[in-house]
C-alpha positions as protocol buffer text, in pm:
chain_id: "A"
residue {
  index: 1
  type: UNK
  ca { x: -756 y: -291 z: -2014 }
}
residue {
  index: 2
  type: UNK
  ca { x: -796 y: -507 z: -2324 }
}
residue {
  index: 3
  type: UNK
  ca { x: -947 y: -853 z: -2295 }
}
residue {
  index: 4
  type: UNK
  ca { x: -660 y: -1079 z: -2180 }
}
residue {
  index: 5
  type: UNK
  ca { x: -782 y: -1367 z: -2399 }
}
residue {
  index: 6
  type: UNK
  ca { x: -692 y: -1177 z: -2717 }
}
residue {
  index: 7
  type: UNK
  ca { x: -370 y: -1010 z: -2611 }
}
residue {
  index: 8
  type: UNK
  ca { x: -18 y: -1098 z: -2508 }
}
residue {
  index: 9
  type: UNK
  ca { x: 102 y: -1118 z: -2149 }
}
residue {
  index: 10
  type: UNK
  ca { x: 421 y: -928 z: -2087 }
}
residue {
  index: 11
  type: UNK
  ca { x: 687 y: -880 z: -1821 }
}
residue {
  index: 12
  type: UNK
  ca { x: 826 y: -531 z: -1761 }
}
residue {
  index: 13
  type: UNK
  ca { x: 1204 y: -538 z: -1715 }
}
residue {
  index: 14
  type: UNK
  ca { x: 1302 y: -210 z: -1551 }
}
residue {
  index: 15
  type: UNK
  ca { x: 1672 y: -281 z: -1593 }
}
residue {
  index: 16
  type: UNK
  ca { x: 1657 y: -255 z: -1973 }
}
residue {
  index: 17
  type: UNK
  ca { x: 1445 y: 58 z: -2014 }
}
residue {
  index: 18
  type: UNK
  ca { x: 1727 y: 294 z: -2112 }
}
residue {
  index: 19
  type: UNK
  ca { x: 1911 y: 76 z: -2363 }
}
residue {
  index: 20
  type: UNK
  ca { x: 2183 y: 18 z: -2104 }
}
residue {
  index: 21
  type: UNK
  ca { x: 2129 y: -251 z: -1842 }
}
residue {
  index: 22
  type: UNK
  ca { x: 2093 y: -85 z: -1500 }
}
residue {
  index: 23
  type: UNK
  ca { x: 2010 y: -197 z: -1152 }
}
residue {
  index: 24
  type: UNK
  ca { x: 1686 y: -58 z: -1007 }
}
residue {
  index: 25
  type: UNK
  ca { x: 1701 y: 221 z: -750 }
}
residue {
  index: 26
  type: UNK
  ca { x: 1368 y: 206 z: -562 }
}
residue {
  index: 27
  type: UNK
  ca { x: 1238 y: 522 z: -397 }
}
residue {
  index: 28
  type: UNK
  ca { x: 955 y: 379 z: -186 }
}
residue {
  index: 29
  type: UNK
  ca { x: 691 y: 594 z: -21 }
}
residue {
  index: 30
  type: UNK
  ca { x: 447 y: 390 z: 187 }
}
residue {
  index: 31
  type: UNK
  ca { x: 135 y: 577 z: 298 }
}
residue {
  index: 32
  type: UNK
  ca { x: -37 y: 403 z: 588 }
}
residue {
  index: 33
  type: UNK
  ca { x: 117 y: 205 z: 874 }
}
residue {
  index: 34
  type: UNK
  ca { x: -190 y: 49 z: 1035 }
}
residue {
  index: 35
  type: UNK
  ca { x: -353 y: -293 z: 1005 }
}
residue {
  index: 36
  type: UNK
  ca { x: -195 y: -386 z: 672 }
}
residue {
  index: 37
  type: UNK
  ca { x: 83 y: -129 z: 676 }
}
residue {
  index: 38
  type: UNK
  ca { x: 266 y: -271 z: 977 }
}
residue {
  index: 39
  type: UNK
  ca { x: 308 y: -608 z: 805 }
}
residue {
  index: 40
  type: UNK
  ca { x: 400 y: -443 z: 475 }
}
residue {
  index: 41
  type: UNK
  ca { x: 671 y: -245 z: 652 }
}
residue {
  index: 42
  type: UNK
  ca { x: 833 y: -555 z: 800 }
}
residue {
  index: 43
  type: UNK
  ca { x: 833 y: -732 z: 463 }
}
residue {
  index: 44
  type: UNK
  ca { x: 976 y: -438 z: 270 }
}
residue {
  index: 45
  type: UNK
  ca { x: 1247 y: -371 z: 528 }
}
residue {
  index: 46
  type: UNK
  ca { x: 1359 y: -733 z: 521 }
}
residue {
  index: 47
  type: UNK
  ca { x: 1356 y: -737 z: 139 }
}
residue {
  index: 48
  type: UNK
  ca { x: 1566 y: -420 z: 125 }
}
residue {
  index: 49
  type: UNK
  ca { x: 1815 y: -576 z: 366 }
}
residue {
  index: 50
  type: UNK
  ca { x: 1878 y: -850 z: 106 }
}
residue {
  index: 51
  type: UNK
  ca { x: 1974 y: -601 z: -165 }
}
residue {
  index: 52
  type: UNK
  ca { x: 2342 y: -517 z: -220 }
}
residue {
  index: 53
  type: UNK
  ca { x: 2247 y: -154 z: -288 }
}
residue {
  index: 54
  type: UNK
  ca { x: 1956 y: -11 z: -92 }
}
residue {
  index: 55
  type: UNK
  ca { x: 1724 y: 259 z: -221 }
}
residue {
  index: 56
  type: UNK
  ca { x: 1510 y: 506 z: -27 }
}
residue {
  index: 57
  type: UNK
  ca { x: 1223 y: 404 z: 203 }
}
residue {
  index: 58
  type: UNK
  ca { x: 980 y: 650 z: 367 }
}
residue {
  index: 59
  type: UNK
  ca { x: 684 y: 571 z: 594 }
}
residue {
  index: 60
  type: UNK
  ca { x: 409 y: 833 z: 595 }
}
residue {
  index: 61
  type: UNK
  ca { x: 130 y: 835 z: 853 }
}
residue {
  index: 62
  type: UNK
  ca { x: 16 y: 1083 z: 1117 }
}
residue {
  index: 63
  type: UNK
  ca { x: -177 y: 820 z: 1316 }
}
residue {
  index: 64
  type: UNK
  ca { x: -87 y: 758 z: 1681 }
}
residue {
  index: 65
  type: UNK
  ca { x: -64 y: 410 z: 1834 }
}
residue {
  index: 66
  type: UNK
  ca { x: -366 y: 332 z: 2055 }
}
residue {
  index: 67
  type: UNK
  ca { x: -436 y: 41 z: 2287 }
}
residue {
  index: 68
  type: UNK
  ca { x: -691 y: -98 z: 2041 }
}
residue {
  index: 69
  type: UNK
  ca { x: -412 y: -133 z: 1781 }
}
residue {
  index: 70
  type: UNK
  ca { x: -220 y: -387 z: 1989 }
}
residue {
  index: 71
  type: UNK
  ca { x: -449 y: -675 z: 1891 }
}
residue {
  index: 72
  type: UNK
  ca { x: -392 y: -674 z: 1515 }
}
residue {
  index: 73
  type: UNK
  ca { x: -99 y: -442 z: 1443 }
}
residue {
  index: 74
  type: UNK
  ca { x: 273 y: -483 z: 1510 }
}
residue {
  index: 75
  type: UNK
  ca { x: 294 y: -249 z: 1808 }
}
residue {
  index: 76
  type: UNK
  ca { x: 379 y: -300 z: 2174 }
}
residue {
  index: 77
  type: UNK
  ca { x: 232 y: -141 z: 2488 }
}
residue {
  index: 78
  type: UNK
  ca { x: 533 y: 89 z: 2515 }
}
residue {
  index: 79
  type: UNK
  ca { x: 447 y: 233 z: 2170 }
}
residue {
  index: 80
  type: UNK
  ca { x: 105 y: 367 z: 2276 }
}
residue {
  index: 81
  type: UNK
  ca { x: 90 y: 745 z: 2230 }
}
residue {
  index: 82
  type: UNK
  ca { x: 368 y: 754 z: 1971 }
}
residue {
  index: 83
  type: UNK
  ca { x: 334 y: 808 z: 1596 }
}
residue {
  index: 84
  type: UNK
  ca { x: 302 y: 477 z: 1413 }
}
residue {
  index: 85
  type: UNK
  ca { x: 535 y: 573 z: 1128 }
}
residue {
  index: 86
  type: UNK
  ca { x: 805 y: 690 z: 1370 }
}
residue {
  index: 87
  type: UNK
  ca { x: 786 y: 368 z: 1574 }
}
residue {
  index: 88
  type: UNK
  ca { x: 814 y: 139 z: 1272 }
}
residue {
  index: 89
  type: UNK
  ca { x: 1089 y: 342 z: 1105 }
}
residue {
  index: 90
  type: UNK
  ca { x: 1299 y: 336 z: 1420 }
}
residue {
  index: 91
  type: UNK
  ca { x: 1237 y: -35 z: 1483 }
}
residue {
  index: 92
  type: UNK
  ca { x: 1325 y: -164 z: 1136 }
}
residue {
  index: 93
  type: UNK
  ca { x: 1601 y: 88 z: 1084 }
}
residue {
  index: 94
  type: UNK
  ca { x: 1770 y: -69 z: 1386 }
}
residue {
  index: 95
  type: UNK
  ca { x: 1676 y: -431 z: 1307 }
}
residue {
  index: 96
  type: UNK
  ca { x: 1796 y: -431 z: 946 }
}
residue {
  index: 97
  type: UNK
  ca { x: 2053 y: -147 z: 953 }
}
residue {
  index: 98
  type: UNK
  ca { x: 1865 y: 49 z: 689 }
}
residue {
  index: 99
  type: UNK
  ca { x: 1802 y: 417 z: 627 }
}
residue {
  index: 100
  type: UNK
  ca { x: 1425 y: 423 z: 680 }
}
residue {
  index: 101
  type: UNK
  ca { x: 1269 y: 763 z: 739 }
}
residue {
  index: 102
  type: UNK
  ca { x: 923 y: 872 z: 851 }
}
residue {
  index: 103
  type: UNK
  ca { x: 685 y: 1156 z: 774 }
}
residue {
  index: 104
  type: UNK
  ca { x: 436 y: 1188 z: 1059 }
}
residue {
  index: 105
  type: UNK
  ca { x: 374 y: 1560 z: 1109 }
}
residue {
  index: 106
  type: UNK
  ca { x: 58 y: 1548 z: 897 }
}
residue {
  index: 107
  type: UNK
  ca { x: -143 y: 1317 z: 671 }
}
residue {
  index: 108
  type: UNK
  ca { x: -58 y: 1297 z: 302 }
}
residue {
  index: 109
  type: UNK
  ca { x: -352 y: 1494 z: 163 }
}
residue {
  index: 110
  type: UNK
  ca { x: -215 y: 1673 z: -141 }
}
residue {
  index: 111
  type: UNK
  ca { x: -23 y: 1609 z: -461 }
}
residue {
  index: 112
  type: UNK
  ca { x: 228 y: 1870 z: -344 }
}
residue {
  index: 113
  type: UNK
  ca { x: 312 y: 1663 z: -37 }
}
residue {
  index: 114
  type: UNK
  ca { x: 368 y: 1356 z: -254 }
}
residue {
  index: 115
  type: UNK
  ca { x: 594 y: 1555 z: -486 }
}
residue {
  index: 116
  type: UNK
  ca { x: 797 y: 1672 z: -187 }
}
residue {
  index: 117
  type: UNK
  ca { x: 836 y: 1322 z: -46 }
}
residue {
  index: 118
  type: UNK
  ca { x: 949 y: 1193 z: -387 }
}
residue {
  index: 119
  type: UNK
  ca { x: 1202 y: 1473 z: -432 }
}
residue {
  index: 120
  type: UNK
  ca { x: 1527 y: 1311 z: -544 }
}
residue {
  index: 121
  type: UNK
  ca { x: 1777 y: 1597 z: -540 }
}
residue {
  index: 122
  type: UNK
  ca { x: 1966 y: 1465 z: -239 }
}
residue {
  index: 123
  type: UNK
  ca { x: 1936 y: 1091 z: -303 }
}
residue {
  index: 124
  type: UNK
  ca { x: 2259 y: 897 z: -274 }
}
residue {
  index: 125
  type: UNK
  ca { x: 2323 y: 592 z: -488 }
}
residue {
  index: 126
  type: UNK
  ca { x: 2067 y: 668 z: -760 }
}
residue {
  index: 127
  type: UNK
  ca { x: 2322 y: 779 z: -1019 }
}
residue {
  index: 128
  type: UNK
  ca { x: 2371 y: 521 z: -1293 }
}
residue {
  index: 129
  type: UNK
  ca { x: 2070 y: 317 z: -1182 }
}
residue {
  index: 130
  type: UNK
  ca { x: 1712 y: 304 z: -1306 }
}
residue {
  index: 131
  type: UNK
  ca { x: 1527 y: 539 z: -1074 }
}
residue {
  index: 132
  type: UNK
  ca { x: 1185 y: 395 z: -982 }
}
residue {
  index: 133
  type: UNK
  ca { x: 951 y: 585 z: -749 }
}
residue {
  index: 134
  type: UNK
  ca { x: 711 y: 339 z: -581 }
}
residue {
  index: 135
  type: UNK
  ca { x: 398 y: 468 z: -408 }
}
residue {
  index: 136
  type: UNK
  ca { x: 237 y: 209 z: -181 }
}
residue {
  index: 137
  type: UNK
  ca { x: -114 y: 288 z: -59 }
}
residue {
  index: 138
  type: UNK
  ca { x: -231 y: 108 z: 255 }
}
residue {
  index: 139
  type: UNK
  ca { x: -512 y: 355 z: 318 }
}
residue {
  index: 140
  type: UNK
  ca { x: -877 y: 264 z: 379 }
}
residue {
  index: 141
  type: UNK
  ca { x: -1041 y: 576 z: 236 }
}
residue {
  index: 142
  type: UNK
  ca { x: -1120 y: 701 z: -113 }
}
residue {
  index: 143
  type: UNK
  ca { x: -1029 y: 1061 z: -34 }
}
residue {
  index: 144
  type: UNK
  ca { x: -663 y: 960 z: -22 }
}
residue {
  index: 145
  type: UNK
  ca { x: -696 y: 731 z: -325 }
}
residue {
  index: 146
  type: UNK
  ca { x: -832 y: 1022 z: -532 }
}
residue {
  index: 147
  type: UNK
  ca { x: -520 y: 1224 z: -447 }
}
residue {
  index: 148
  type: UNK
  ca { x: -292 y: 933 z: -533 }
}
residue {
  index: 149
  type: UNK
  ca { x: -474 y: 893 z: -865 }
}
residue {
  index: 150
  type: UNK
  ca { x: -425 y: 1261 z: -945 }
}
residue {
  index: 151
  type: UNK
  ca { x: -56 y: 1229 z: -864 }
}
residue {
  index: 152
  type: UNK
  ca { x: -29 y: 925 z: -1093 }
}
residue {
  index: 153
  type: UNK
  ca { x: -194 y: 1110 z: -1380 }
}
residue {
  index: 154
  type: UNK
  ca { x: 15 y: 1426 z: -1339 }
}
residue {
  index: 155
  type: UNK
  ca { x: 351 y: 1263 z: -1269 }
}
residue {
  index: 156
  type: UNK
  ca { x: 586 y: 1299 z: -1566 }
}
residue {
  index: 157
  type: UNK
  ca { x: 831 y: 1022 z: -1492 }
}
residue {
  index: 158
  type: UNK
  ca { x: 856 y: 660 z: -1388 }
}
residue {
  index: 159
  type: UNK
  ca { x: 606 y: 559 z: -1121 }
}
residue {
  index: 160
  type: UNK
  ca { x: 483 y: 230 z: -978 }
}
residue {
  index: 161
  type: UNK
  ca { x: 166 y: 289 z: -775 }
}
residue {
  index: 162
  type: UNK
  ca { x: 56 y: -11 z: -566 }
}
residue {
  index: 163
  type: UNK
  ca { x: -279 y: 3 z: -391 }
}
residue {
  index: 164
  type: UNK
  ca { x: -397 y: -274 z: -161 }
}
residue {
  index: 165
  type: UNK
  ca { x: -736 y: -286 z: 8 }
}
residue {
  index: 166
  type: UNK
  ca { x: -933 y: -516 z: 239 }
}
residue {
  index: 167
  type: UNK
  ca { x: -1299 y: -587 z: 288 }
}
residue {
  index: 168
  type: UNK
  ca { x: -1410 y: -471 z: 634 }
}
residue {
  index: 169
  type: UNK
  ca { x: -1593 y: -696 z: 877 }
}
residue {
  index: 170
  type: UNK
  ca { x: -1973 y: -653 z: 858 }
}
residue {
  index: 171
  type: UNK
  ca { x: -2109 y: -538 z: 1195 }
}
residue {
  index: 172
  type: UNK
  ca { x: -2474 y: -432 z: 1237 }
}
residue {
  index: 173
  type: UNK
  ca { x: -2491 y: -54 z: 1237 }
}
residue {
  index: 174
  type: UNK
  ca { x: -2508 y: 87 z: 1588 }
}
residue {
  index: 175
  type: UNK
  ca { x: -2490 y: -254 z: 1754 }
}
residue {
  index: 176
  type: UNK
  ca { x: -2140 y: -390 z: 1828 }
}
residue {
  index: 177
  type: UNK
  ca { x: -2264 y: -640 z: 2092 }
}
residue {
  index: 178
  type: UNK
  ca { x: -2250 y: -980 z: 1923 }
}
residue {
  index: 179
  type: UNK
  ca { x: -2471 y: -1153 z: 2181 }
}
residue {
  index: 180
  type: UNK
  ca { x: -2769 y: -941 z: 2067 }
}
residue {
  index: 181
  type: UNK
  ca { x: -2733 y: -1011 z: 1694 }
}
residue {
  index: 182
  type: UNK
  ca { x: -2975 y: -1220 z: 1493 }
}
residue {
  index: 183
  type: UNK
  ca { x: -2857 y: -1549 z: 1340 }
}
residue {
  index: 184
  type: UNK
  ca { x: -2846 y: -1384 z: 999 }
}
residue {
  index: 185
  type: UNK
  ca { x: -2628 y: -1101 z: 1131 }
}
residue {
  index: 186
  type: UNK
  ca { x: -2393 y: -1352 z: 1295 }
}
residue {
  index: 187
  type: UNK
  ca { x: -2360 y: -1549 z: 973 }
}
residue {
  index: 188
  type: UNK
  ca { x: -2291 y: -1232 z: 775 }
}
residue {
  index: 189
  type: UNK
  ca { x: -2024 y: -1136 z: 1027 }
}
residue {
  index: 190
  type: UNK
  ca { x: -1862 y: -1480 z: 1011 }
}
residue {
  index: 191
  type: UNK
  ca { x: -1840 y: -1471 z: 631 }
}
residue {
  index: 192
  type: UNK
  ca { x: -1721 y: -1111 z: 594 }
}
residue {
  index: 193
  type: UNK
  ca { x: -1386 y: -938 z: 617 }
}
residue {
  index: 194
  type: UNK
  ca { x: -1176 y: -1196 z: 433 }
}
residue {
  index: 195
  type: UNK
  ca { x: -1136 y: -1062 z: 80 }
}
residue {
  index: 196
  type: UNK
  ca { x: -918 y: -796 z: -75 }
}
residue {
  index: 197
  type: UNK
  ca { x: -734 y: -686 z: -386 }
}
residue {
  index: 198
  type: UNK
  ca { x: -413 y: -527 z: -506 }
}
residue {
  index: 199
  type: UNK
  ca { x: -371 y: -315 z: -819 }
}
residue {
  index: 200
  type: UNK
  ca { x: -42 y: -200 z: -971 }
}
residue {
  index: 201
  type: UNK
  ca { x: -53 y: 121 z: -1174 }
}
residue {
  index: 202
  type: UNK
  ca { x: 262 y: 174 z: -1378 }
}
residue {
  index: 203
  type: UNK
  ca { x: 401 y: 462 z: -1581 }
}
residue {
  index: 204
  type: UNK
  ca { x: 734 y: 461 z: -1762 }
}
residue {
  index: 205
  type: UNK
  ca { x: 810 y: 812 z: -1872 }
}
residue {
  index: 206
  type: UNK
  ca { x: 470 y: 949 z: -1969 }
}
residue {
  index: 207
  type: UNK
  ca { x: 336 y: 619 z: -2097 }
}
residue {
  index: 208
  type: UNK
  ca { x: 81 y: 431 z: -1887 }
}
residue {
  index: 209
  type: UNK
  ca { x: 164 y: 60 z: -1893 }
}
residue {
  index: 210
  type: UNK
  ca { x: -87 y: -54 z: -1628 }
}
residue {
  index: 211
  type: UNK
  ca { x: -398 y: 138 z: -1528 }
}
residue {
  index: 212
  type: UNK
  ca { x: -415 y: 237 z: -1157 }
}
residue {
  index: 213
  type: UNK
  ca { x: -691 y: 131 z: -920 }
}
residue {
  index: 214
  type: UNK
  ca { x: -920 y: 432 z: -972 }
}
residue {
  index: 215
  type: UNK
  ca { x: -922 y: 368 z: -1347 }
}
residue {
  index: 216
  type: UNK
  ca { x: -1034 y: 10 z: -1286 }
}
residue {
  index: 217
  type: UNK
  ca { x: -1281 y: 105 z: -1011 }
}
residue {
  index: 218
  type: UNK
  ca { x: -1396 y: 457 z: -1112 }
}
residue {
  index: 219
  type: UNK
  ca { x: -1646 y: 478 z: -826 }
}
residue {
  index: 220
  type: UNK
  ca { x: -1343 y: 566 z: -609 }
}
residue {
  index: 221
  type: UNK
  ca { x: -1336 y: 908 z: -774 }
}
residue {
  index: 222
  type: UNK
  ca { x: -1713 y: 946 z: -739 }
}
residue {
  index: 223
  type: UNK
  ca { x: -1717 y: 896 z: -362 }
}
residue {
  index: 224
  type: UNK
  ca { x: -1817 y: 1248 z: -260 }
}
residue {
  index: 225
  type: UNK
  ca { x: -1892 y: 1144 z: 98 }
}
residue {
  index: 226
  type: UNK
  ca { x: -1528 y: 1082 z: 183 }
}
residue {
  index: 227
  type: UNK
  ca { x: -1349 y: 1342 z: 394 }
}
residue {
  index: 228
  type: UNK
  ca { x: -981 y: 1390 z: 463 }
}
residue {
  index: 229
  type: UNK
  ca { x: -829 y: 1166 z: 734 }
}
residue {
  index: 230
  type: UNK
  ca { x: -721 y: 1477 z: 925 }
}
residue {
  index: 231
  type: UNK
  ca { x: -1086 y: 1588 z: 950 }
}
residue {
  index: 232
  type: UNK
  ca { x: -1217 y: 1269 z: 1107 }
}
residue {
  index: 233
  type: UNK
  ca { x: -1339 y: 1315 z: 1462 }
}
residue {
  index: 234
  type: UNK
  ca { x: -1233 y: 1084 z: 1743 }
}
residue {
  index: 235
  type: UNK
  ca { x: -1580 y: 929 z: 1745 }
}
residue {
  index: 236
  type: UNK
  ca { x: -1564 y: 865 z: 1371 }
}
residue {
  index: 237
  type: UNK
  ca { x: -1226 y: 698 z: 1408 }
}
residue {
  index: 238
  type: UNK
  ca { x: -1360 y: 474 z: 1682 }
}
residue {
  index: 239
  type: UNK
  ca { x: -1655 y: 378 z: 1466 }
}
residue {
  index: 240
  type: UNK
  ca { x: -1440 y: 275 z: 1170 }
}
residue {
  index: 241
  type: UNK
  ca { x: -1500 y: -83 z: 1052 }
}
residue {
  index: 242
  type: UNK
  ca { x: -1264 y: -345 z: 1194 }
}
residue {
  index: 243
  type: UNK
  ca { x: -1041 y: -571 z: 985 }
}
residue {
  index: 244
  type: UNK
  ca { x: -936 y: -928 z: 1044 }
}
residue {
  index: 245
  type: UNK
  ca { x: -575 y: -1007 z: 1136 }
}
residue {
  index: 246
  type: UNK
  ca { x: -541 y: -1283 z: 877 }
}
residue {
  index: 247
  type: UNK
  ca { x: -682 y: -1056 z: 605 }
}
residue {
  index: 248
  type: UNK
  ca { x: -427 y: -785 z: 681 }
}
residue {
  index: 249
  type: UNK
  ca { x: -152 y: -1045 z: 656 }
}
residue {
  index: 250
  type: UNK
  ca { x: -279 y: -1169 z: 319 }
}
residue {
  index: 251
  type: UNK
  ca { x: -293 y: -812 z: 190 }
}
residue {
  index: 252
  type: UNK
  ca { x: 65 y: -753 z: 303 }
}
residue {
  index: 253
  type: UNK
  ca { x: 170 y: -1078 z: 134 }
}
residue {
  index: 254
  type: UNK
  ca { x: 28 y: -947 z: -195 }
}
residue {
  index: 255
  type: UNK
  ca { x: 243 y: -635 z: -165 }
}
residue {
  index: 256
  type: UNK
  ca { x: 543 y: -846 z: -67 }
}
residue {
  index: 257
  type: UNK
  ca { x: 493 y: -1071 z: -370 }
}
residue {
  index: 258
  type: UNK
  ca { x: 501 y: -779 z: -612 }
}
residue {
  index: 259
  type: UNK
  ca { x: 794 y: -605 z: -444 }
}
residue {
  index: 260
  type: UNK
  ca { x: 994 y: -926 z: -418 }
}
residue {
  index: 261
  type: UNK
  ca { x: 988 y: -948 z: -798 }
}
residue {
  index: 262
  type: UNK
  ca { x: 1061 y: -578 z: -847 }
}
residue {
  index: 263
  type: UNK
  ca { x: 1339 y: -545 z: -589 }
}
residue {
  index: 264
  type: UNK
  ca { x: 1517 y: -875 z: -638 }
}
residue {
  index: 265
  type: UNK
  ca { x: 1474 y: -932 z: -1013 }
}
residue {
  index: 266
  type: UNK
  ca { x: 1407 y: -582 z: -1147 }
}
residue {
  index: 267
  type: UNK
  ca { x: 1088 y: -699 z: -1316 }
}
residue {
  index: 268
  type: UNK
  ca { x: 709 y: -663 z: -1286 }
}
residue {
  index: 269
  type: UNK
  ca { x: 465 y: -923 z: -1422 }
}
residue {
  index: 270
  type: UNK
  ca { x: 154 y: -855 z: -1211 }
}
residue {
  index: 271
  type: UNK
  ca { x: -118 y: -599 z: -1269 }
}
residue {
  index: 272
  type: UNK
  ca { x: -383 y: -719 z: -1023 }
}
residue {
  index: 273
  type: UNK
  ca { x: -423 y: -970 z: -741 }
}
residue {
  index: 274
  type: UNK
  ca { x: -729 y: -1083 z: -547 }
}
residue {
  index: 275
  type: UNK
  ca { x: -737 y: -1303 z: -238 }
}
residue {
  index: 276
  type: UNK
  ca { x: -970 y: -1477 z: 4 }
}
residue {
  index: 277
  type: UNK
  ca { x: -807 y: -1526 z: 343 }
}
residue {
  index: 278
  type: UNK
  ca { x: -1074 y: -1764 z: 476 }
}
residue {
  index: 279
  type: UNK
  ca { x: -1057 y: -2000 z: 180 }
}
residue {
  index: 280
  type: UNK
  ca { x: -681 y: -1965 z: 156 }
}
residue {
  index: 281
  type: UNK
  ca { x: -622 y: -1856 z: -203 }
}
residue {
  index: 282
  type: UNK
  ca { x: -470 y: -1576 z: -409 }
}
residue {
  index: 283
  type: UNK
  ca { x: -499 y: -1517 z: -781 }
}
residue {
  index: 284
  type: UNK
  ca { x: -298 y: -1277 z: -991 }
}
residue {
  index: 285
  type: UNK
  ca { x: -363 y: -1122 z: -1331 }
}
residue {
  index: 286
  type: UNK
  ca { x: -73 y: -1034 z: -1554 }
}
residue {
  index: 287
  type: UNK
  ca { x: 13 y: -730 z: -1762 }
}
residue {
  index: 288
  type: UNK
  ca { x: -136 y: -745 z: -2112 }
}
residue {
  index: 289
  type: UNK
  ca { x: -76 y: -543 z: -2426 }
}
């Protein structure tokens, strides 16, 4: 992106993109329904319930609810053993009387799967409205982000790609027992796990308005050590770094802030957001041309 100090901040108005003012029809695909994703789901469902005309909302995740998820995710003991996406879709479909669907048979690990989930042939209510596919990434791995980036680059239509990520808590490798940590390790633990960022990539037609996250942080595409979520062993999943509850909520609030503007006003004015959940602040960066 160009230096913001020498350019003009702009607001994208989706309703006036065709020369005829149109309401926005959002086709939302949310990948990931875990620590951040559960809170994102609740916020999006409630936002959609406020709209006079609802779009399409799909939750995609093959993860199963485990007992360890009950501490910092919006699941109940009766949900253990069920697919996370299915549980949340059913819950908020009932709570807000919305058509929320789920894709839980496998992880989203290909551009072809994304294309299928964004297929619009049978959408109802999109005619005469500005059709806006919205991909929301709540994943914690760069393997998936690389696929989402490829989809963004190859997609030949409108696309808003929102990626939100959290810093993991720093735990000494191979030693999860806090009582045995050094003072330095304890201090590092206490200070970690509170930051995160959101990046909005935007294409209108074939024109890139906002660069997506992997263009801003190119090391995402260079992470050759990442493997597909479906290939992670049970032991690897158990060893994954924990996240703080308050940090997940801040991350979800970032997504909610962007979507509140898009869904209720038809506009987008944010390219990036960063936050620090311990210090209690968020900062956004606008769209510049």
